[in-house]
C-alpha positions as CSV (number, residue, x, y, z in Angstrom):
1,M,33.0,7.8,-25.6
2,I,32.3,9.7,-22.4
3,N,33.2,13.4,-22.4
4,T,35.3,14.2,-19.3
5,E,36.2,17.8,-20.0
6,T,36.5,19.9,-16.9
7,S,34.8,22.9,-18.4
8,G,31.2,23.0,-19.3
9,P,27.8,24.5,-18.4
10,P,27.0,25.1,-14.7
11,A,25.8,22.2,-12.7
12,E,22.1,21.5,-12.6
13,S,20.8,22.0,-9.1
14,F,18.2,20.0,-7.1
15,V,16.7,20.9,-3.8
16,F,15.4,17.8,-1.9
17,L,12.7,18.5,0.6
18,L,12.8,15.7,3.2
19,S,9.3,15.2,4.6
20,P,8.6,13.6,7.9
21,A,9.0,9.8,7.7
22,F,10.2,10.1,4.1
23,S,11.2,7.0,2.1
24,M,15.0,6.5,2.4
25,I,15.1,4.2,-0.6
26,A,13.4,6.7,-2.8
27,F,15.6,9.6,-1.7
28,S,18.8,7.5,-2.1
29,A,17.6,6.2,-5.5
30,A,17.2,9.8,-6.7
31,V,20.3,11.4,-5.4
32,E,22.9,8.6,-6.0
33,P,22.6,8.8,-9.8
34,L,23.5,12.5,-9.6
35,R,26.6,11.8,-7.5
36,I,27.8,9.0,-9.7
37,A,27.2,11.0,-12.8
38,N,29.5,13.7,-11.4
39,R,32.2,11.0,-10.8
40,V,31.8,9.5,-14.2
41,A,32.0,12.9,-16.0
42,R,34.8,14.0,-13.7
43,R,33.1,17.4,-13.3
44,P,30.1,18.7,-11.4
45,L,27.1,17.9,-13.7
46,Y,24.8,18.2,-10.8
47,A,24.6,19.9,-7.4
48,W,22.0,19.3,-4.6
49,R,21.1,20.3,-1.1
50,T,18.6,19.0,1.4
51,V,16.0,21.1,3.3
52,S,13.2,20.5,5.8
53,A,10.2,22.5,6.9
54,G,12.0,23.7,10.0
55,G,15.6,23.3,9.0
56,E,15.9,20.4,11.6
57,P,17.1,16.8,11.0
58,V,14.3,14.6,9.6
59,R,13.7,11.0,10.7
60,C,12.9,8.8,7.7
61,S,10.4,5.9,7.7
62,N,13.1,3.4,8.7
63,G,13.9,5.5,11.8
64,V,17.2,6.9,10.7
65,A,17.6,10.7,11.4
66,V,19.0,12.7,8.4
67,A,20.6,16.1,8.8
68,V,19.6,18.8,6.3
69,D,21.4,21.8,4.8
70,G,18.7,24.3,5.9
71,G,15.1,25.3,6.0
72,L,12.7,26.6,3.3
73,A,14.8,29.3,1.9
74,E,14.3,31.0,-1.5
75,V,15.0,28.7,-4.5
76,R,16.6,30.0,-7.8
77,R,14.5,29.7,-10.9
78,D,17.0,27.4,-12.5
79,E,16.7,24.9,-9.7
80,T,14.4,21.9,-9.3
81,I,12.6,21.1,-6.0
82,L,11.9,17.4,-5.4
83,V,9.5,16.6,-2.5
84,C,10.6,13.3,-0.9
85,G,7.5,11.8,0.6
86,G,6.8,8.8,2.8
87,E,4.3,7.7,5.3
88,R,3.1,10.8,7.1
89,L,1.2,12.6,4.4
90,E,-0.7,15.1,6.5
91,A,2.5,16.2,8.4
92,A,4.3,16.5,5.0
93,A,1.7,18.9,3.7
94,S,2.1,21.6,6.3
95,S,1.2,25.2,5.7
96,P,4.8,26.5,5.4
97,V,5.6,23.8,2.9
98,L,2.5,24.4,0.8
99,N,3.1,28.1,0.7
100,W,6.8,27.6,-0.2
101,L,5.9,25.4,-3.1
102,R,3.2,27.8,-4.3
103,R,5.7,30.7,-4.2
104,A,8.3,28.6,-6.1
105,R,5.7,27.7,-8.8
106,R,4.8,31.4,-9.3
107,Q,8.5,32.1,-9.8
108,G,8.8,29.4,-12.5
109,V,10.8,26.9,-10.5
110,R,10.5,23.3,-11.8
111,L,8.8,21.1,-9.2
112,G,8.8,17.4,-8.7
113,A,8.2,14.5,-6.2
114,V,9.3,11.0,-5.4
115,C,7.0,8.5,-3.7
116,T,4.1,10.2,-1.9
117,G,5.6,13.6,-2.4
118,T,3.1,14.0,-5.3
119,Y,0.4,14.2,-2.6
120,V,2.1,17.3,-1.2
121,L,2.2,18.9,-4.7
122,A,-1.5,18.2,-5.1
123,R,-2.4,19.7,-1.8
124,A,-0.4,22.8,-2.8
125,G,-2.4,23.0,-6.0
126,V,0.7,23.3,-8.2
127,I,0.1,20.3,-10.5
128,G,-2.6,21.9,-12.6
129,D,-3.5,19.9,-15.7
130,L,-0.1,18.2,-15.9
131,P,0.0,14.3,-15.7
132,C,1.7,12.8,-12.6
133,T,2.2,9.6,-10.7
134,I,2.4,8.3,-7.2
135,H,3.2,5.0,-5.6
136,W,0.6,2.4,-6.5
137,E,-0.4,1.8,-2.8
138,N,-1.5,5.4,-2.6
139,M,-3.3,5.7,-6.0
140,A,-6.8,4.9,-4.8
141,A,-6.6,7.3,-1.9
142,F,-5.1,10.0,-4.1
143,S,-7.8,9.7,-6.7
144,E,-10.5,10.0,-4.1
145,E,-9.1,13.2,-2.7
146,F,-7.9,14.7,-6.1
147,P,-10.3,13.3,-8.7
148,D,-9.4,16.1,-11.2
149,V,-5.7,15.4,-11.2
150,D,-4.4,13.4,-14.2
151,L,-2.9,10.5,-12.3
152,R,-1.0,7.9,-14.4
153,N,-0.1,4.3,-13.3
154,L,3.5,4.8,-14.5
155,L,7.0,4.6,-12.9
156,F,7.6,8.2,-13.6
157,V,6.2,11.2,-15.5
158,V,8.5,14.0,-16.7
159,R,7.4,17.3,-18.2
160,N,9.3,20.6,-18.6
161,T,7.9,22.1,-15.3
162,M,6.9,18.9,-13.4
163,M,8.5,15.6,-12.7
164,T,7.1,12.9,-10.4
165,C,7.9,9.2,-9.8
166,A,6.4,6.3,-7.9
167,G,9.3,6.0,-5.4
168,G,11.6,3.1,-4.7
169,N,13.8,2.2,-7.6
170,A,11.6,4.2,-10.0
171,A,13.5,7.3,-8.7
172,T,16.7,5.9,-10.3
173,D,14.9,5.3,-13.6
174,M,13.6,8.9,-13.6
175,M,17.1,10.3,-12.9
176,L,18.7,8.1,-15.5
177,N,16.3,9.4,-18.1
178,L,17.1,13.0,-17.1
179,I,20.8,12.2,-17.4
180,V,20.3,10.8,-20.9
181,A,18.3,13.9,-22.0
182,R,20.9,16.3,-20.7
183,H,24.3,14.5,-21.0
184,G,23.7,11.5,-23.3
185,Q,23.3,7.8,-23.2
186,D,27.0,7.0,-22.5
187,I,27.1,8.7,-19.1
188,A,23.7,7.4,-18.2
189,S,24.6,3.8,-19.1
190,T,27.8,4.0,-17.0
191,V,25.8,5.4,-14.1
192,A,23.4,2.5,-14.4
193,D,26.2,-0.1,-14.6
194,T,27.9,1.4,-11.5
195,M,24.6,1.1,-9.6
196,L,24.1,-2.5,-10.9
197,H,20.9,-1.2,-12.4
198,M,20.7,-3.6,-15.2
199,A,17.6,-2.5,-17.1
200,A,16.7,1.2,-17.0
201,R,13.0,1.6,-17.5
202,G,11.2,4.3,-19.5
203,D,8.3,6.7,-18.9
204,A,5.9,4.3,-20.6
205,D,6.5,1.5,-18.0
206,E,3.8,0.8,-15.5
207,Q,4.5,0.3,-11.8
208,R,3.2,-3.0,-10.7
209,L,3.9,-6.5,-12.0
210,S,1.4,-7.7,-14.6
211,V,-1.5,-9.7,-13.3
212,P,0.0,-13.0,-14.5
213,A,3.3,-12.2,-12.6
214,R,1.4,-11.2,-9.5
215,I,-0.9,-14.3,-9.3
216,G,1.5,-16.7,-10.9
217,V,-1.1,-17.7,-13.5
218,R,-1.2,-17.0,-17.2
219,H,-4.8,-18.2,-18.0
220,P,-6.1,-15.5,-20.4
221,K,-9.7,-15.6,-19.3
222,L,-8.8,-15.4,-15.6
223,I,-6.4,-12.5,-16.3
224,E,-9.2,-10.6,-18.2
225,I,-11.6,-11.2,-15.3
226,I,-9.2,-9.9,-12.7
227,H,-8.5,-6.8,-14.8
228,R,-12.2,-6.1,-14.9
229,M,-12.5,-6.6,-11.1
230,E,-9.6,-4.2,-10.5
231,Q,-11.3,-1.5,-12.6
232,S,-14.7,-1.9,-11.0
233,T,-14.2,-2.0,-7.2
234,E,-16.7,0.9,-6.7
235,E,-19.4,-0.7,-8.7
236,P,-18.8,-4.5,-8.5
237,I,-19.8,-6.7,-11.4
238,S,-21.7,-9.8,-10.7
239,P,-20.1,-13.2,-11.3
240,A,-22.7,-14.0,-13.9
241,E,-21.8,-10.9,-15.9
242,L,-18.1,-11.5,-15.6
243,A,-18.6,-15.1,-16.8
244,R,-20.7,-14.0,-19.7
245,D,-18.2,-11.3,-20.8
246,V,-15.4,-14.0,-21.3
247,G,-17.7,-16.6,-22.8
248,M,-18.1,-19.1,-20.0
249,S,-20.8,-20.2,-17.6
250,T,-20.9,-19.2,-13.9
251,R,-20.0,-22.8,-12.9
252,Q,-16.9,-22.7,-15.2
253,L,-15.9,-19.4,-13.6
254,E,-16.2,-20.9,-10.1
255,R,-14.0,-23.8,-11.1
256,L,-11.5,-21.5,-12.7
257,F,-11.0,-19.5,-9.5
258,R,-11.0,-22.6,-7.3
259,R,-8.4,-24.3,-9.4
260,Y,-5.9,-21.4,-9.8
261,L,-6.6,-19.2,-6.7
262,N,-8.2,-21.6,-4.2
263,R,-11.1,-19.2,-3.6
264,S,-14.4,-18.4,-5.2
265,P,-14.7,-15.3,-7.6
266,K,-16.9,-13.6,-4.9
267,R,-14.3,-14.1,-2.2
268,Y,-11.4,-12.9,-4.4
269,Y,-13.4,-9.8,-5.5
270,M,-14.4,-9.1,-1.9
271,E,-10.8,-9.3,-0.7
272,M,-9.7,-7.0,-3.5
273,R,-12.3,-4.4,-2.4
274,L,-11.4,-4.8,1.3
275,E,-7.7,-4.2,0.5
276,K,-8.6,-1.0,-1.3
277,A,-10.8,0.0,1.7
278,R,-7.9,-0.5,4.1
279,G,-5.7,1.8,2.1
280,L,-8.3,4.5,2.1
281,L,-8.9,4.2,5.8
282,M,-5.1,4.5,6.5
283,Q,-4.3,7.2,3.9
284,T,-7.3,9.5,3.7
285,N,-9.7,11.4,6.0
286,L,-12.7,9.9,4.2
287,S,-15.5,8.9,6.6
288,V,-15.9,5.1,7.1
289,I,-19.2,5.4,5.2
290,N,-17.6,7.1,2.2
291,V,-14.8,4.5,2.2
292,A,-17.5,1.8,2.2
293,L,-19.2,3.4,-0.8
294,A,-15.9,3.9,-2.7
295,C,-15.3,0.2,-2.4
296,G,-18.8,-1.0,-3.5
297,F,-20.5,-1.5,-0.2
298,T,-24.0,0.0,0.1
299,S,-24.5,-1.1,3.7
300,P,-22.1,0.3,6.4
301,S,-22.9,-2.6,8.7
302,H,-22.2,-5.1,6.0
303,F,-18.9,-3.4,5.3
304,S,-17.9,-3.5,8.9
305,K,-18.7,-7.2,9.2
306,C,-16.8,-8.1,6.1
307,Y,-13.8,-5.9,7.2
308,R,-13.7,-7.5,10.6
309,A,-13.9,-11.0,9.2
310,H,-11.0,-10.3,6.8
311,F,-8.7,-8.2,9.0
312,G,-9.7,-9.1,12.5
313,R,-10.8,-5.6,13.5
314,T,-13.5,-3.1,12.6
315,P,-12.8,-0.2,10.2
316,Y,-13.1,2.2,13.1
317,R,-10.5,0.4,15.1
318,E,-8.3,0.1,12.0
319,R,-8.3,3.9,11.6
320,G,-7.4,4.4,15.2
321,A,-4.6,1.8,15.4
322,P,-0.9,2.7,14.9
323,H,0.6,1.6,11.6
324,S,4.0,1.5,10.0
325,G,3.4,1.9,6.3
326,V,0.8,0.0,4.4
327,P,1.5,-3.7,4.8
328,K,0.5,-6.3,2.3
329,M,-3.1,-7.4,2.9
330,T,-3.6,-10.9,4.1
331,S,-6.8,-12.6,5.1
332,V,-7.2,-13.9,8.6
333,I,-9.8,-16.5,7.5
334,S,-9.5,-19.6,5.4
335,P,-10.2,-19.4,1.7
336,E,-12.7,-22.2,2.2
337,A,-14.8,-20.4,4.9
338,P,-18.5,-20.3,3.9
339,I,-19.9,-17.3,2.0
340,A,-23.5,-16.3,2.9
341,P,-25.6,-13.5,1.4
342,D,-26.1,-10.4,3.4
343,P,-29.3,-8.3,3.4
344,D,-28.1,-6.3,0.4
345,G,-27.5,-9.4,-1.6
346,E,-23.7,-9.1,-1.4
347,A,-21.3,-11.9,-0.4
348,L,-20.5,-11.8,3.3
349,L,-17.2,-13.2,4.4
350,G,-17.2,-15.4,7.5
């Protein structure tokens, strides 16, 4: 039975920092469970306010302008700051914001982030040795810039003094788990039912669909090979070694990829590395050469040729072009286009 007494402890307070081009879905998914929990309990379990760096309205990534309650004022020690990130990472990590977060950390305020807000916390140097997470599209770029941060491929990570989530609907899962811990399963379940959130996920759930779900194939050896490819984009593994590791010949490996993915293992591996490269180009300040090295290309010219064949523009033009988010990567060439060796011995697309 849900306790609906009007008396009780003071409401737990959250301060949502809205960053430039923040994710509306992540912010809404975080704040709505709090509102509904108050309605379900018929008393204020939670309170919140919104702030921005300058106290001005903030335009989120879908173009909607959102008014805020104020600027970067002092935060009480019993409050929680949640940085709501989005597309404009550098703009979000401004000096006033970083200093505000550092001051709050020194005062013992609990900090957190949704979506790419974790990047801002890392830039402020307030994560320390605590585990954290960020949206999967930003993981490669984040790890390149903050190699010492304990980044987890999880929906959310909650510790006493730090809470981060991948964004999107994962923000709802994180808040539901907080509601369970503080007010019990009954209220949390009713909040989830009200939101039509049928299956609340836990802090052990990973972000992305499994490899079988993503590629629509459940062949165990193919899945194992793709896992190995995903874990070795910086130092690519040869098809012969991949085949040997799963107990098949190189010819059998080729047939397996052709049958299920309509492309060769080399092409699939190359596209995976190029997708990682595009994310690094769009989300970090790494030089094009360092992006190439991080994605397993020893020759900058070869990297540029492969990139242009796959995306229709060079890495340099990609970095200078306007973008709205990080779209799903799609090849502009046919899966059956010929593959020829380049001077370094790697597979050249196109």
